FILOGU-926061 format. One record per atom (N, C-alpha, C, CB): residue in three letters; residue number from 0; x, y, z; atom name. Coordinates in nm, 4 decimals. Glycine has a CB too. Layout:
# FILOGU-926061
Ala  NUM  X  Y  Z  CA $
...
This chain:
# FILOGU-926061
Met  0  0.0843  -0.1176  0.0000  N $
Met  0  0.0000  0.0000  0.0000  CA $
Met  0  0.0885  0.1235  0.0000  C $
Met  0  -0.0957  0.0001  0.1213  CB $
Gly  1  0.0604  0.2162  -0.0882  N $
Gly  1  0.1320  0.3408  -0.0894  CA $
Gly  1  0.2686  0.3358  -0.1535  C $
Gly  1  0.1454  0.3886  0.0457  CB $
Lys  2  0.3018  0.2287  -0.2236  N $
Lys  2  0.4327  0.2248  -0.2882  CA $
Lys  2  0.4161  0.2482  -0.4372  C $
Lys  2  0.5038  0.0902  -0.2617  CB $
Lys  3  0.5175  0.3047  -0.4974  N $
Lys  3  0.5181  0.3201  -0.6411  CA $
Lys  3  0.6151  0.2169  -0.6950  C $
Lys  3  0.5572  0.4657  -0.6846  CB $
Ala  4  0.5680  0.1323  -0.7819  N $
Ala  4  0.6524  0.0245  -0.8317  CA $
Ala  4  0.7051  0.0580  -0.9699  C $
Ala  4  0.5753  -0.1075  -0.8348  CB $
Ser  5  0.8259  0.0225  -0.9920  N $
Ser  5  0.8828  0.0252  -1.1261  CA $
Ser  5  0.9803  -0.0900  -1.1325  C $
Ser  5  0.9525  0.1632  -1.1590  CB $
Leu  6  1.0045  -0.1383  -1.2510  N $
Leu  6  1.0894  -0.2544  -1.2674  CA $
Leu  6  1.1889  -0.2271  -1.3792  C $
Leu  6  1.0055  -0.3809  -1.2970  CB $
Ala  7  1.3158  -0.2277  -1.3460  N $
Ala  7  1.4197  -0.2131  -1.4474  CA $
Ala  7  1.4618  -0.3526  -1.4887  C $
Ala  7  1.5419  -0.1296  -1.3946  CB $
Cys  8  1.4492  -0.3836  -1.6153  N $
Cys  8  1.4827  -0.5161  -1.6659  CA $
Cys  8  1.6174  -0.5128  -1.7353  C $
Cys  8  1.3743  -0.5670  -1.7618  CB $
Val  9  1.6743  -0.6311  -1.7542  N $
Val  9  1.8036  -0.6429  -1.8214  CA $
Val  9  1.7869  -0.7330  -1.9418  C $
Val  9  1.9131  -0.6982  -1.7254  CB $
Asp  10  1.8440  -0.6929  -2.0552  N $
Asp  10  1.8475  -0.7757  -2.1743  CA $
Asp  10  1.9539  -0.8826  -2.1509  C $
Asp  10  1.8773  -0.6905  -2.3037  CB $
Asn  11  1.9127  -1.0090  -2.1339  N $
Asn  11  2.0056  -1.1158  -2.0978  CA $
Asn  11  2.1124  -1.1416  -2.2032  C $
Asn  11  1.9296  -1.2420  -2.0730  CB $
Asp  12  2.0871  -1.1060  -2.3286  N $
Asp  12  2.1873  -1.1285  -2.4328  CA $
Asp  12  2.3028  -1.0305  -2.4228  C $
Asp  12  2.1235  -1.1182  -2.5698  CB $
Ser  13  2.2741  -0.9070  -2.3846  N $
Ser  13  2.3794  -0.8058  -2.3819  CA $
Ser  13  2.4089  -0.7534  -2.2417  C $
Ser  13  2.3414  -0.6913  -2.4709  CB $
Glu  14  2.3249  -0.7913  -2.1433  N $
Glu  14  2.3383  -0.7460  -2.0049  CA $
Glu  14  2.3271  -0.5941  -1.9897  C $
Glu  14  2.4705  -0.7922  -1.9493  CB $
Lys  15  2.2681  -0.5260  -2.0870  N $
Lys  15  2.2457  -0.3825  -2.0724  CA $
Lys  15  2.1039  -0.3586  -2.0216  C $
Lys  15  2.2692  -0.3085  -2.2068  CB $
Pro  16  2.0859  -0.2563  -1.9391  N $
Pro  16  1.9523  -0.2306  -1.8833  CA $
Pro  16  1.8529  -0.1890  -1.9910  C $
Pro  16  1.9598  -0.1223  -1.7760  CB $
Leu  17  1.7309  -0.2373  -1.9786  N $
Leu  17  1.6219  -0.1937  -2.0648  CA $
Leu  17  1.5474  -0.0812  -1.9949  C $
Leu  17  1.5260  -0.3115  -2.0991  CB $
Ala  18  1.4539  -0.0216  -2.0627  N $
Ala  18  1.3751  0.0873  -2.0042  CA $
Ala  18  1.3002  0.0381  -1.8809  C $
Ala  18  1.2758  0.1448  -2.1078  CB $
Thr  19  1.2830  0.1261  -1.7864  N $
Thr  19  1.2076  0.0946  -1.6657  CA $
Thr  19  1.0602  0.0854  -1.7009  C $
Thr  19  1.2315  0.2009  -1.5550  CB $
Phe  20  0.9951  -0.0165  -1.6480  N $
Phe  20  0.8522  -0.0357  -1.6715  CA $
Phe  20  0.7751  0.0274  -1.5569  C $
Phe  20  0.8169  -0.1868  -1.6857  CB $
Gln  21  0.6887  0.1209  -1.5878  N $
Gln  21  0.6077  0.1865  -1.4859  CA $
Gln  21  0.4613  0.1696  -1.5215  C $
Gln  21  0.6445  0.3365  -1.4727  CB $
Ile  22  0.3775  0.1904  -1.4240  N $
Ile  22  0.2351  0.1649  -1.4417  CA $
Ile  22  0.1754  0.2459  -1.5562  C $
Ile  22  0.1612  0.1955  -1.3137  CB $
Asn  23  0.2195  0.3671  -1.5773  N $
Asn  23  0.1605  0.4501  -1.6827  CA $
Asn  23  0.2137  0.4175  -1.8213  C $
Asn  23  0.1853  0.5952  -1.6531  CB $
Asn  24  0.3054  0.3193  -1.8355  N $
Asn  24  0.3508  0.2755  -1.9677  CA $
Asn  24  0.2435  0.1943  -2.0400  C $
Asn  24  0.4786  0.1927  -1.9548  CB $
Arg  25  0.1493  0.1394  -1.9652  N $
Arg  25  0.0411  0.0610  -2.0234  CA $
Arg  25  -0.0715  0.1573  -2.0593  C $
Arg  25  -0.0084  -0.0511  -1.9249  CB $
Arg  26  -0.1127  0.1597  -2.1851  N $
Arg  26  -0.2150  0.2557  -2.2279  CA $
Arg  26  -0.3319  0.1853  -2.2936  C $
Arg  26  -0.1555  0.3581  -2.3241  CB $
Tyr  27  -0.4517  0.2289  -2.2587  N $
Tyr  27  -0.5752  0.1825  -2.3205  CA $
Tyr  27  -0.6524  0.3040  -2.3687  C $
Tyr  27  -0.6605  0.0973  -2.2212  CB $
Leu  28  -0.7411  0.2827  -2.4625  N $
Leu  28  -0.8311  0.3888  -2.5052  CA $
Leu  28  -0.9097  0.4346  -2.3831  C $
Leu  28  -0.9266  0.3406  -2.6200  CB $
Gly  29  -0.9112  0.5618  -2.3556  N $
Gly  29  -0.9817  0.6132  -2.2387  CA $
Gly  29  -0.8929  0.6281  -2.1168  C $
Gly  29  -1.0961  0.5238  -2.2056  CB $
Asn  30  -0.7637  0.6046  -2.1316  N $
Asn  30  -0.6714  0.6191  -2.0193  CA $
Asn  30  -0.6774  0.7621  -1.9662  C $
Asn  30  -0.5266  0.5825  -2.0617  CB $
Lys  31  -0.6769  0.7765  -1.8349  N $
Lys  31  -0.6918  0.9071  -1.7708  CA $
Lys  31  -0.5588  0.9662  -1.7248  C $
Lys  31  -0.7852  0.8956  -1.6530  CB $
Tyr  32  -0.4475  0.9135  -1.7734  N $
Tyr  32  -0.3155  0.9574  -1.7288  CA $
Tyr  32  -0.2956  1.1085  -1.7426  C $
Tyr  32  -0.2084  0.8849  -1.8071  CB $
Lys  33  -0.3393  1.1665  -1.8534  N $
Lys  33  -0.3204  1.3105  -1.8755  CA $
Lys  33  -0.4095  1.3968  -1.7865  C $
Lys  33  -0.3473  1.3440  -2.0203  CB $
Leu  34  -0.5058  1.3359  -1.7208  N $
Leu  34  -0.5973  1.4088  -1.6323  CA $
Leu  34  -0.5556  1.4018  -1.4858  C $
Leu  34  -0.7376  1.3544  -1.6473  CB $
Leu  35  -0.4442  1.3360  -1.4557  N $
Leu  35  -0.4075  1.3103  -1.3164  CA $
Leu  35  -0.3931  1.4355  -1.2314  C $
Leu  35  -0.2801  1.2344  -1.3121  CB $
Ser  36  -0.3324  1.5395  -1.2829  N $
Ser  36  -0.3155  1.6603  -1.2005  CA $
Ser  36  -0.4514  1.7221  -1.1663  C $
Ser  36  -0.2268  1.7643  -1.2739  CB $
Glu  37  -0.5436  1.7199  -1.2596  N $
Glu  37  -0.6779  1.7734  -1.2343  CA $
Glu  37  -0.7543  1.6841  -1.1365  C $
Glu  37  -0.7566  1.7867  -1.3665  CB $
Ile  38  -0.7443  1.5539  -1.1529  N $
Ile  38  -0.8115  1.4609  -1.0615  CA $
Ile  38  -0.7569  1.4782  -0.9201  C $
Ile  38  -0.7935  1.3143  -1.1088  CB $
Arg  39  -0.6240  1.4873  -0.9060  N $
Arg  39  -0.5639  1.5077  -0.7729  CA $
Arg  39  -0.6109  1.6396  -0.7112  C $
Arg  39  -0.4094  1.5060  -0.7825  CB $
Arg  40  -0.6188  1.7443  -0.7916  N $
Arg  40  -0.6635  1.8744  -0.7410  CA $
Arg  40  -0.8059  1.8653  -0.6871  C $
Arg  40  -0.6554  1.9812  -0.8517  CB $
Ile  41  -0.8944  1.8025  -0.7623  N $
Ile  41  -1.0343  1.7915  -0.7213  CA $
Ile  41  -1.0474  1.7070  -0.5946  C $
Ile  41  -1.1188  1.7309  -0.8345  CB $
Val  42  -0.9752  1.5961  -0.5879  N $
Val  42  -0.9812  1.5111  -0.4683  CA $
Val  42  -0.9294  1.5875  -0.3474  C $
Val  42  -0.8995  1.3811  -0.4888  CB $
Lys  43  -0.8203  1.6612  -0.3652  N $
Lys  43  -0.7637  1.7387  -0.2538  CA $
Lys  43  -0.8630  1.8439  -0.2042  C $
Lys  43  -0.6319  1.8066  -0.2969  CB $
Glu  44  -0.9343  1.9097  -0.2958  N $
Glu  44  -1.0294  2.0139  -0.2591  CA $
Glu  44  -1.1587  1.9596  -0.1989  C $
Glu  44  -1.0618  2.0968  -0.3795  CB $
Arg  45  -1.2083  1.8476  -0.2499  N $
Arg  45  -1.3430  1.8029  -0.2147  CA $
Arg  45  -1.3497  1.6794  -0.1249  C $
Arg  45  -1.4179  1.7753  -0.3385  CB $
Cys  46  -1.2375  1.6162  -0.1010  N $
Cys  46  -1.2387  1.4919  -0.0220  CA $
Cys  46  -1.1481  1.5062  0.0995  C $
Cys  46  -1.1937  1.3709  -0.1083  CB $
Leu  47  -1.1679  1.6136  0.1736  N $
Leu  47  -1.0851  1.6409  0.2910  CA $
Leu  47  -1.0953  1.5276  0.3917  C $
Leu  47  -1.1261  1.7731  0.3563  CB $
Gly  48  -0.9822  1.4841  0.4410  N $
Gly  48  -0.9792  1.3792  0.5417  CA $
Gly  48  -0.9952  1.2383  0.4882  C $
Gly  48  -1.0843  1.4042  0.6401  CB $
Ala  49  -1.0034  1.2219  0.3566  N $
Ala  49  -1.0182  1.0877  0.2985  CA $
Ala  49  -0.8887  1.0089  0.3159  C $
Ala  49  -1.0563  1.0965  0.1482  CB $
His  50  -0.9032  0.8814  0.3489  N $
His  50  -0.7876  0.7938  0.3668  CA $
His  50  -0.7874  0.6775  0.2687  C $
His  50  -0.7843  0.7409  0.5081  CB $
Thr  51  -0.8981  0.6615  0.1942  N $
Thr  51  -0.9115  0.5523  0.0981  CA $
Thr  51  -0.9499  0.6096  -0.0370  C $
Thr  51  -1.0165  0.4483  0.1455  CB $
Phe  52  -0.8854  0.5583  -0.1426  N $
Phe  52  -0.9181  0.5991  -0.2787  CA $
Phe  52  -0.9712  0.4774  -0.3523  C $
Phe  52  -0.7940  0.6600  -0.3520  CB $
Leu  53  -1.0914  0.4879  -0.4087  N $
Leu  53  -1.1548  0.3804  -0.4836  CA $
Leu  53  -1.1554  0.4167  -0.6310  C $
Leu  53  -1.2987  0.3540  -0.4326  CB $
Asp  54  -1.0883  0.3362  -0.7104  N $
Asp  54  -1.0846  0.3557  -0.8557  CA $
Asp  54  -1.1682  0.2444  -0.9170  C $
Asp  54  -0.9362  0.3548  -0.9121  CB $
Ile  55  -1.2966  0.2742  -0.9484  N $
Ile  55  -1.3893  0.1688  -0.9895  CA $
Ile  55  -1.3752  0.1266  -1.1352  C $
Ile  55  -1.5290  0.2140  -0.9655  CB $
Phe  56  -1.3152  0.2083  -1.2187  N $
Phe  56  -1.2850  0.1698  -1.3559  CA $
Phe  56  -1.1342  0.1855  -1.3731  C $
Phe  56  -1.3658  0.2569  -1.4612  CB $
Ala  57  -1.0584  0.1073  -1.2992  N $
Ala  57  -0.9157  0.1307  -1.2809  CA $
Ala  57  -0.8306  0.1092  -1.4058  C $
Ala  57  -0.8659  0.0428  -1.1735  CB $
Gly  58  -0.8699  0.0197  -1.4935  N $
Gly  58  -0.7905  -0.0028  -1.6142  CA $
Gly  58  -0.6447  -0.0292  -1.5806  C $
Gly  58  -0.8012  0.1168  -1.7079  CB $
Thr  59  -0.5569  0.0559  -1.6294  N $
Thr  59  -0.4136  0.0379  -1.6059  CA $
Thr  59  -0.3730  0.0676  -1.4623  C $
Thr  59  -0.3349  0.1260  -1.6993  CB $
Gly  60  -0.4556  0.1410  -1.3900  N $
Gly  60  -0.4225  0.1768  -1.2525  CA $
Gly  60  -0.3502  0.3089  -1.2394  C $
Gly  60  -0.3396  0.0703  -1.1919  CB $
Ser  61  -0.3383  0.3838  -1.3476  N $
Ser  61  -0.2630  0.5097  -1.3431  CA $
Ser  61  -0.3263  0.6121  -1.2493  C $
Ser  61  -0.2520  0.5686  -1.4825  CB $
Val  62  -0.4596  0.6168  -1.2404  N $
Val  62  -0.5238  0.7119  -1.1499  CA $
Val  62  -0.4998  0.6697  -1.0050  C $
Val  62  -0.6758  0.7219  -1.1793  CB $
Ala  63  -0.5208  0.5431  -0.9753  N $
Ala  63  -0.4976  0.4949  -0.8384  CA $
Ala  63  -0.3527  0.5189  -0.7956  C $
Ala  63  -0.5317  0.3448  -0.8277  CB $
Ser  64  -0.2596  0.5053  -0.8884  N $
Ser  64  -0.1180  0.5240  -0.8542  CA $
Ser  64  -0.0845  0.6682  -0.8178  C $
Ser  64  -0.0310  0.4800  -0.9698  CB $
Ala  65  -0.1735  0.7613  -0.8496  N $
Ala  65  -0.1516  0.9022  -0.8175  CA $
Ala  65  -0.1843  0.9338  -0.6712  C $
Ala  65  -0.2356  0.9899  -0.9093  CB $
Phe  66  -0.2306  0.8333  -0.5961  N $
Phe  66  -0.2689  0.8535  -0.4567  CA $
Phe  66  -0.1949  0.7562  -0.3643  C $
Phe  66  -0.4205  0.8369  -0.4404  CB $
Pro  67  -0.0624  0.7581  -0.3660  N $
Pro  67  0.0148  0.6617  -0.2856  CA $
Pro  67  -0.0015  0.6815  -0.1353  C $
Pro  67  0.1612  0.6716  -0.3210  CB $
Glu  68  -0.0478  0.7990  -0.0947  N $
Glu  68  -0.0654  0.8271  0.0472  CA $
Glu  68  -0.1944  0.7681  0.1031  C $
Glu  68  -0.0635  0.9759  0.0704  CB $
Met  69  -0.2797  0.7139  0.0171  N $
Met  69  -0.4086  0.6600  0.0592  CA $
Met  69  -0.4115  0.5078  0.0489  C $
Met  69  -0.5208  0.7202  -0.0248  CB $
Arg  70  -0.5078  0.4494  0.1183  N $
Arg  70  -0.5392  0.3076  0.0969  CA $
Arg  70  -0.6083  0.3013  -0.0388  C $
Arg  70  -0.6311  0.2467  0.2141  CB $
Ile  71  -0.5668  0.2101  -0.1241  N $
Ile  71  -0.6176  0.2057  -0.2610  CA $
Ile  71  -0.6995  0.0796  -0.2833  C $
Ile  71  -0.5023  0.2126  -0.3618  CB $
Leu  72  -0.8194  0.0975  -0.3393  N $
Leu  72  -0.9053  -0.0125  -0.3820  CA $
Leu  72  -0.9293  0.0058  -0.5312  C $
Leu  72  -1.0413  -0.0162  -0.3010  CB $
Thr  73  -0.9129  -0.1009  -0.6084  N $
Thr  73  -0.9324  -0.0911  -0.7529  CA $
Thr  73  -1.0310  -0.1971  -0.7997  C $
Thr  73  -0.7983  -0.1058  -0.8274  CB $
Asn  74  -1.0875  -0.1726  -0.9168  N $
Asn  74  -1.1795  -0.2655  -0.9790  CA $
Asn  74  -1.1621  -0.2545  -1.1298  C $
Asn  74  -1.3268  -0.2371  -0.9363  CB $
Asp  75  -1.1635  -0.3673  -1.1964  N $
Asp  75  -1.1611  -0.3686  -1.3420  CA $
Asp  75  -1.2061  -0.5060  -1.3888  C $
Asp  75  -1.0191  -0.3339  -1.3972  CB $
Ile  76  -1.2655  -0.5124  -1.5061  N $
Ile  76  -1.3197  -0.6384  -1.5559  CA $
Ile  76  -1.2111  -0.7298  -1.6156  C $
Ile  76  -1.4265  -0.6102  -1.6606  CB $
Leu  77  -1.0998  -0.6745  -1.6629  N $
Leu  77  -0.9945  -0.7572  -1.7238  CA $
Leu  77  -0.9093  -0.8240  -1.6172  C $
Leu  77  -0.9057  -0.6723  -1.8159  CB $
Tyr  78  -0.8918  -0.9532  -1.6297  N $
Tyr  78  -0.8121  -1.0287  -1.5329  CA $
Tyr  78  -0.6667  -0.9799  -1.5312  C $
Tyr  78  -0.8172  -1.1792  -1.5653  CB $
Ser  79  -0.6128  -0.9443  -1.6470  N $
Ser  79  -0.4745  -0.8952  -1.6521  CA $
Ser  79  -0.4591  -0.7668  -1.5710  C $
Ser  79  -0.4312  -0.8708  -1.7980  CB $
Asn  80  -0.5601  -0.6816  -1.5703  N $
Asn  80  -0.5551  -0.5601  -1.4881  CA $
Asn  80  -0.5625  -0.5949  -1.3399  C $
Asn  80  -0.6699  -0.4645  -1.5257  CB $
Tyr  81  -0.6457  -0.6927  -1.3053  N $
Tyr  81  -0.6543  -0.7385  -1.1667  CA $
Tyr  81  -0.5158  -0.7823  -1.1174  C $
Tyr  81  -0.7561  -0.8552  -1.1538  CB $
Ile  82  -0.4447  -0.8584  -1.1975  N $
Ile  82  -0.3117  -0.9070  -1.1603  CA $
Ile  82  -0.2142  -0.7902  -1.1425  C $
Ile  82  -0.2584  -1.0052  -1.2668  CB $
Thr  83  -0.2153  -0.6939  -1.2349  N $
Thr  83  -0.1236  -0.5804  -1.2213  CA $
Thr  83  -0.1613  -0.4925  -1.1028  C $
Thr  83  -0.1227  -0.4973  -1.3496  CB $
His  84  -0.2894  -0.4817  -1.0715  N $
His  84  -0.3304  -0.4038  -0.9538  CA $
His  84  -0.2770  -0.4684  -0.8268  C $
His  84  -0.4846  -0.3916  -0.9468  CB $
Ile  85  -0.2822  -0.5997  -0.8193  N $
Ile  85  -0.2245  -0.6688  -0.7039  CA $
Ile  85  -0.0747  -0.6404  -0.6967  C $
Ile  85  -0.2508  -0.8219  -0.7121  CB $
Ala  86  -0.0073  -0.6475  -0.8112  N $
Ala  86  0.1378  -0.6253  -0.8138  CA $
Ala  86  0.1741  -0.4850  -0.7666  C $
Ala  86  0.1923  -0.6482  -0.9547  CB $
Trp  87  0.0999  -0.3841  -0.8114  N $
Trp  87  0.1362  -0.2466  -0.7766  CA $
Trp  87  0.0797  -0.1992  -0.6428  C $
Trp  87  0.0899  -0.1542  -0.8845  CB $
Phe  88  -0.0370  -0.2465  -0.6059  N $
Phe  88  -0.1055  -0.1859  -0.4923  CA $
Phe  88  -0.1204  -0.2740  -0.3681  C $
Phe  88  -0.2384  -0.1437  -0.5353  CB $
Ser  89  -0.0817  -0.3995  -0.3738  N $
Ser  89  -0.1083  -0.4882  -0.2601  CA $
Ser  89  -0.0134  -0.4660  -0.1430  C $
Ser  89  -0.0994  -0.6317  -0.3045  CB $
Gly  90  0.1038  -0.4131  -0.1668  N $
Gly  90  0.1991  -0.3936  -0.0588  CA $
Gly  90  0.2816  -0.5172  -0.0288  C $
Gly  90  0.1274  -0.3509  0.0643  CB $
Glu  91  0.2566  -0.6264  -0.1022  N $
Glu  91  0.3355  -0.7470  -0.0825  CA $
Glu  91  0.4745  -0.7277  -0.1416  C $
Glu  91  0.2658  -0.8690  -0.1458  CB $
Ser  92  0.5727  -0.7948  -0.0830  N $
Ser  92  0.7082  -0.7856  -0.1368  CA $
Ser  92  0.7196  -0.8762  -0.2598  C $
Ser  92  0.8139  -0.8249  -0.0286  CB $
Tyr  93  0.8174  -0.8476  -0.3440  N $
Tyr  93  0.8399  -0.9271  -0.4650  CA $
Tyr  93  0.9890  -0.9292  -0.4941  C $
Tyr  93  0.7600  -0.8697  -0.5867  CB $
Ser  94  1.0285  -1.0203  -0.5775  N $
Ser  94  1.1689  -1.0319  -0.6178  CA $
Ser  94  1.1832  -0.9765  -0.7591  C $
Ser  94  1.2184  -1.1808  -0.6106  CB $
Ala  95  1.2454  -0.8597  -0.7713  N $
Ala  95  1.2677  -0.7996  -0.9032  CA $
Ala  95  1.3567  -0.8909  -0.9868  C $
Ala  95  1.3318  -0.6586  -0.8898  CB $
Glu  96  1.4473  -0.9622  -0.9224  N $
Glu  96  1.5371  -1.0546  -0.9946  CA $
Glu  96  1.4564  -1.1670  -1.0607  C $
Glu  96  1.6434  -1.1148  -0.8978  CB $
Lys  97  1.3610  -1.2241  -0.9887  N $
Lys  97  1.2785  -1.3310  -1.0456  CA $
Lys  97  1.1915  -1.2805  -1.1584  C $
Lys  97  1.1916  -1.3937  -0.9384  CB $
Ile  98  1.1379  -1.1614  -1.1446  N $
Ile  98  1.0537  -1.1045  -1.2487  CA $
Ile  98  1.1348  -1.0788  -1.3742  C $
Ile  98  0.9881  -0.9753  -1.2005  CB $
Ala  99  1.2537  -1.0213  -1.3584  N $
Ala  99  1.3413  -0.9937  -1.4745  CA $
Ala  99  1.3791  -1.1246  -1.5423  C $
Ala  99  1.4701  -0.9163  -1.4308  CB $
């Protein structure tokens, strides 16, 4: 909870680092990434004292990732999004070496 995840991978053939993978690298039609500053502003103004952020159409999770200081709940119909939401928002530890 409250962590921002990124994963730097290595190309095993050349051992040179590849680009870091971050949650906003995944894009779908309707992605709200460009609206994040406005969404954060509105939440800050209108949701005083809130400790939980619910992203009911979470998709890639880019909006939920903009609220690392809050408890995050996400929902999406795609199973692949469910898996990535667990990876980014569950707070469980992981082995970057195993993933790479």
